[in-house]
Every structure is written in C-alpha cells, then in structure tokens.
C-alpha positions in Angstrom: -87.2 -52.9 -55.8 -89.5 -55.4 -56.6 -92.6 -55.5 -53.8 -95.4 -57.7 -53.9 -98.1 -56.3 -53.0 -101.1 -57.4 -51.1 -104.4 -56.2 -50.6 -103.8 -53.7 -53.8 -107.6 -53.0 -54.6 -108.5 -52.0 -50.5 -108.0 -48.5 -49.9 -104.9 -47.8 -49.0 -103.3 -50.0 -51.8 -105.9 -48.0 -54.7 -103.5 -45.5 -53.6 -100.2 -47.2 -52.9 -100.1 -48.7 -56.4 -99.2 -46.1 -58.9 -97.0 -44.6 -55.8 -94.7 -47.6 -56.1 -95.2 -47.5 -59.5 -94.2 -43.6 -60.2 -90.8 -44.5 -57.7 -89.6 -47.0 -60.0 -90.4 -49.6 -58.3 -91.3 -53.6 -60.3 -95.1 -54.6 -58.2 -96.9 -57.7 -58.0 -100.3 -57.2 -56.6 -103.0 -59.3 -55.0 -106.6 -59.4 -55.6 -109.0 -61.9 -54.3 -111.6 -61.4 -57.4 -110.9 -61.8 -61.3 -112.4 -58.1 -61.3 -109.8 -56.5 -58.8 -107.3 -58.4 -61.4 -108.4 -57.3 -64.3 -108.4 -53.9 -62.7 -104.9 -54.2 -61.6 -104.0 -55.4 -64.6 -105.6 -52.1 -66.3 -103.0 -49.9 -63.5 -99.6 -51.3 -65.0 -99.1 -54.0 -62.4 -98.3 -57.9 -62.8 -101.7 -59.2 -61.2 -102.0 -61.9 -59.0 -105.4 -63.7 -57.7 -104.8 -65.1 -54.5 -106.5 -66.3 -52.0 -104.3 -65.1 -48.4 -106.1 -68.0 -46.3 -104.9 -70.4 -49.1 -101.2 -71.6 -47.4 -100.0 -73.3 -50.6 -101.7 -70.2 -53.0 -99.4 -67.6 -50.7 -96.4 -69.5 -50.6 -96.8 -69.8 -54.7 -97.5 -66.5 -54.6 -94.8 -65.3 -53.0 -92.1 -67.5 -54.7 -92.8 -66.7 -58.0 -92.9 -63.2 -57.8 -89.7 -63.2 -55.8 -90.1 -59.9 -54.1 -87.5 -57.9 -52.1 -90.5 -56.6 -49.6 -93.9 -57.7 -49.2 -96.6 -54.9 -48.7 -98.9 -56.7 -46.0 -102.6 -53.9 -46.4 -105.4 -56.8 -46.7 -108.8 -56.1 -45.2 -112.2 -57.0 -44.8 -113.1 -53.6 -43.5 -115.3 -52.9 -46.6 -117.6 -55.6 -46.1 -118.2 -54.5 -42.3 -117.1 -58.3 -41.2 -115.1 -57.2 -38.4 -114.4 -61.9 -37.9 -112.9 -61.8 -41.5 -110.4 -59.1 -40.5 -109.3 -60.3 -37.7 -108.8 -63.8 -39.3 -107.0 -62.1 -41.9 -104.6 -60.1 -39.9 -104.0 -64.0 -37.4 -104.2 -66.8 -40.5 -103.8 -64.1 -43.5 -100.3 -62.1 -42.1 -99.0 -66.2 -41.2 -99.3 -67.3 -44.2 -97.9 -64.4 -45.7 -94.4 -64.5 -43.4 -94.4 -68.0 -42.9 -93.7 -67.7 -47.3 -91.8 -64.9 -47.5 -89.0 -67.5 -44.6 -88.9 -70.5 -47.4 -88.9 -67.6 -50.3 -85.8 -65.8 -48.3 -87.9 -62.3 -47.9 -86.5 -60.8 -45.3 -88.7 -57.2 -45.3 -92.5 -56.9 -45.0 -94.7 -53.3 -44.3 -97.5 -54.2 -42.4 -100.9 -52.5 -41.6 -102.0 -51.6 -38.3 -104.1 -49.6 -36.5 -103.4 -46.8 -34.0 -106.5 -47.6 -31.3 -105.6 -50.4 -30.0 -103.8 -49.1 -27.4 -104.2 -49.5 -23.6 -106.4 -47.0 -21.9 -104.5 -42.9 -20.4 -105.6 -39.8 -20.6 -102.9 -38.9 -23.4 -102.2 -39.7 -27.0 -100.6 -42.9 -27.1 -96.9 -43.2 -27.8 -95.4 -46.6 -30.0 -94.1 -47.3 -26.2 -97.9 -48.1 -24.8 -99.1 -51.6 -24.6 -101.6 -53.1 -26.3 -104.9 -53.1 -25.0 -105.8 -56.3 -22.7 -108.9 -56.4 -22.3 -111.0 -59.2 -23.0 -114.7 -57.3 -23.6 -115.7 -57.9 -27.2 -115.5 -57.1 -30.0 -112.4 -55.0 -29.4 -110.9 -58.2 -27.8 -111.4 -59.8 -31.4 -109.6 -56.8 -32.7 -106.8 -56.6 -30.4 -105.7 -60.0 -30.4 -105.6 -60.0 -34.5 -103.7 -56.9 -33.9 -100.9 -58.5 -31.5 -100.8 -61.5 -33.8 -100.2 -59.7 -36.8 -97.3 -57.6 -35.9 -95.5 -60.7 -33.3 -95.9 -62.3 -37.0 -94.1 -59.5 -39.2 -91.5 -58.9 -36.0 -89.9 -61.9 -36.7 -88.7 -60.8 -40.9 -85.4 -59.4 -39.9 -86.8 -55.9 -41.2 -90.4 -55.2 -40.3 -92.0 -51.7 -40.5 -95.7 -51.8 -38.9 -97.6 -48.3 -40.2 -100.1 -48.3 -36.8 -102.4 -45.7 -38.7 -105.0 -43.0 -37.6 -108.6 -43.7 -38.9 -108.7 -43.4 -42.5 -111.1 -40.6 -44.6 -110.7 -39.9 -48.1 -111.6 -41.6 -51.0 -112.6 -45.3 -50.5 -112.9 -45.2 -46.8 -115.9 -45.4 -44.3 -115.4 -41.3 -44.1 -115.6 -40.1 -48.0 -118.3 -38.4 -48.6 -120.4 -41.4 -49.7 -119.2 -43.6 -47.4 -121.0 -45.6 -44.0 -120.0 -42.7 -41.7 -121.7 -39.8 -43.7 -124.6 -41.9 -44.2 -125.1 -42.7 -40.5 -124.6 -38.6 -40.0 -127.7 -38.6 -42.2 -129.6 -41.2 -40.5 -128.8 -39.1 -37.2 -127.1 -42.2 -35.5 -123.6 -40.3 -34.8 -123.2 -38.4 -31.5 -120.3 -35.8 -30.3 -119.4 -36.8 -26.9 -115.1 -36.9 -25.9 -113.9 -40.1 -27.3 -111.1 -39.1 -29.1 -110.0 -40.0 -32.7 -106.6 -39.6 -34.3 -106.7 -39.2 -38.2 -105.4 -40.1 -41.6 -106.3 -39.0 -44.8 -106.0 -42.4 -47.0 -103.4 -40.8 -49.7 -101.2 -39.9 -46.7 -100.9 -43.5 -45.1 -100.4 -44.8 -48.7 -96.9 -42.2 -48.5 -96.8 -43.5 -45.8 -96.4 -46.8 -46.4 -94.0 -46.0 -49.8 -91.9 -43.9 -47.3 -91.7 -47.1 -45.5 -89.3 -49.5 -47.8 -86.7 -47.1 -46.3 -87.1 -47.0 -42.5 -85.4 -49.1 -39.9 -87.4 -51.8 -38.1 -90.1 -51.1 -36.0 -93.7 -50.1 -35.0 -94.9 -46.1 -36.0 -98.0 -44.0 -35.3 -99.0 -42.6 -38.4 -101.6 -40.0 -37.4 -102.5 -36.1 -38.2 -100.9 -33.5 -35.7 -104.2 -33.0 -34.0 -106.5 -35.6 -32.0 -109.9 -34.4 -31.6 -112.9 -35.3 -29.5 -116.3 -36.1 -31.3 -117.5 -32.8 -29.7 -114.5 -31.4 -32.5 -115.0 -33.0 -35.1 -118.0 -34.6 -35.7 -120.1 -30.6 -36.0 -117.2 -30.5 -38.8 -117.7 -33.9 -40.2 -121.8 -33.5 -40.9 -121.2 -29.3 -42.3 -118.4 -31.3 -45.2 -121.6 -34.0 -46.1 -124.7 -31.7 -46.0 -125.7 -34.1 -42.9 -128.0 -31.9 -40.1 -126.0 -31.0 -36.8 -125.2 -33.8 -34.8 -126.8 -34.8 -31.4 -124.3 -33.8 -29.0 -123.2 -35.8 -26.1 -123.0 -39.4 -26.0 -126.1 -41.9 -25.9 -125.1 -45.1 -24.4 -125.1 -44.2 -21.4 -121.6 -42.7 -21.0 -122.9 -39.4 -20.2 -120.8 -37.5 -23.0 -117.4 -39.9 -21.2 -114.8 -41.5 -23.4 -113.2 -45.4 -22.7 -109.6 -45.3 -21.6 -108.8 -46.4 -25.1 -110.4 -43.4 -26.6 -107.2 -41.3 -26.8 -105.8 -41.0 -30.5 -102.4 -41.2 -30.9 -98.8 -39.2 -30.9 -97.2 -39.0 -34.2 -93.5 -37.5 -32.3 -91.3 -40.8 -33.5 -93.5 -40.8 -37.4 -91.9 -37.4 -37.9 -88.5 -36.9 -35.3 -87.1 -40.0 -36.0 -88.5 -41.2 -39.4 -89.2 -37.6 -41.0 -92.5 -38.3 -41.8 -95.2 -35.4 -42.2 -98.7 -35.9 -43.4 -100.0 -33.8 -46.2 -102.8 -32.8 -44.3 -101.8 -31.8 -41.1 -105.1 -32.0 -39.9 -108.3 -33.1 -40.3 -109.7 -29.8 -40.2 -108.2 -29.3 -43.5 -108.6 -32.8 -45.1 -112.9 -32.7 -44.0 -112.8 -29.4 -45.9 -112.0 -31.4 -48.9 -114.8 -33.7 -48.3 -117.0 -31.1 -48.8 -115.5 -29.5 -51.6 -115.7 -33.2 -53.0 -119.6 -32.7 -52.0 -120.7 -29.5 -51.6 -123.6 -29.0 -48.9 
C-alpha cells in the first residue's frame, strides 16, 4: 500500500515510519522543517516538506504522493502550544480531507485522544458522547477534536484512534520529559483523577493495524485505567523523583473532574483483535525506570 504519513517526525510518527516500511508499504512522509525532511530521507521514506495550513501545498502533496491511505499524526504538542494543536485538528485535518477528496483518496487513519468524553463514574466507551463543556481551555481542545473526527468521517474509509495518555520516547512521560521534570520540582500531586495510558510504541502498532480495520472510532488505551494516587508515585520512583504529595492542591479536595474517568478498550480488544504490548502502565513505567535508573 502507498501511504502518506503526515506528521512523520512526531512522537508516534517516528515509531510508525519504520513499522510501515518493514511491512512493505511505500511511504511519503511529511515534516515542517528541512531538518525533519533530511532525517526522513535517511530513514528510507520519500520526504515532503509541508505546512499543513497551506491548502494549495497540501493539495499538491496529496496529489503527487497519490496514496492509498493518509495517516494523520500531526500535532503541536512538543511545543506545548495547545491553540496551535487545536488549529491543526481543525484546519490541518480539513485541508488533508479536502485534498483527499480531490485526489480520490478514500482512506484515512487519524489521531485523536481518549480523554475528551463527557463525565461519568466508569471508563468511557466509544458510545460515550464527547464533552460539551464551555470551560477553557478544554472547550477548545474538544472542539478541535470534534472537527477532526467529523472531517475524517467524510472519507468512505476512516479510522479515528482515540489514544490514551502517551508515555515512552519522545513524550511528556519519558524519563527526561515534561512530567518527569514536574515531578522533580514537586509540582505533580497524586489525587483521584483517572487516566488511561498507552506506550507510544503501542500507539504506532495500532495505527499500522488500523489500515485494515473497518471505519469508526476506537479507544486505544492499555488495560488498567488508574487514579493519579496510584500511578504518580510509581512514575516518580521510576524517574528518580521524590515521592509526590498525596491529594489535590487545586481546591478539589483530592477529587476529580467528571471527565477524568479513563477509557475502555473492549472494542479494540474484542472487535479489532488489538492488544497492547504493555497491558498496564505498571510494566511500562518499570521500563522507564530501567532506562533511567534512580
């Protein structure tokens, strides 16, 4: 299959590119920078320098690549620019989908997240509605996701992967990542908020598998949603940070917001045959500890 991999130098894209090449796919991969393009060429891909906000350039890139499928892994999270990230989801996705329509590309696999659901007391399934909050900055995040998912669904074959919180190389939860830095500064508390995690390699493996999945949205998370009071101390120990403060310091009294509920991966496991190689963040965080001995 011929693939256009948009966002090939991001945390997931870096893991996904070699998987696609090893599987025998032809890959045209994009990066915003000249340095990224050079790195992609060295890794064996056809490299395209692309600004996803440039509609004409996106149209040319898709037409010239002539892919069988587009893999949308574009984000701006490395720079902590949430407004830019939401813009990528709105405008960048719109440009990719419109270009796909014009070029006759009928399949897309797109990156979403699994913590944009409405509130509840149990892990969210794909049948749970997206949050209709008006509170910022969450409202901007959810609106961007809604735009991304609705645009992707315009193509006849579309798979939206609602990833859990990513950890591992190139993420905020790497031994040298943002979260580890916050732990070392004593800024992260261990309260009741529930998260679902996912190793970045498992995210890439799911994207590869999704090329053959039927259309729809799928939660791609590990098997163990966990409260911060459970996972934060484990991560702190793994990265050699001091034990965190237990309980919230944000006025919630150690509670959680309704949307901090984690996500359920039953659909991925039972209907798609997907299994995370790290079934729990416990095993994955232990790997981080071996990479960064305390």
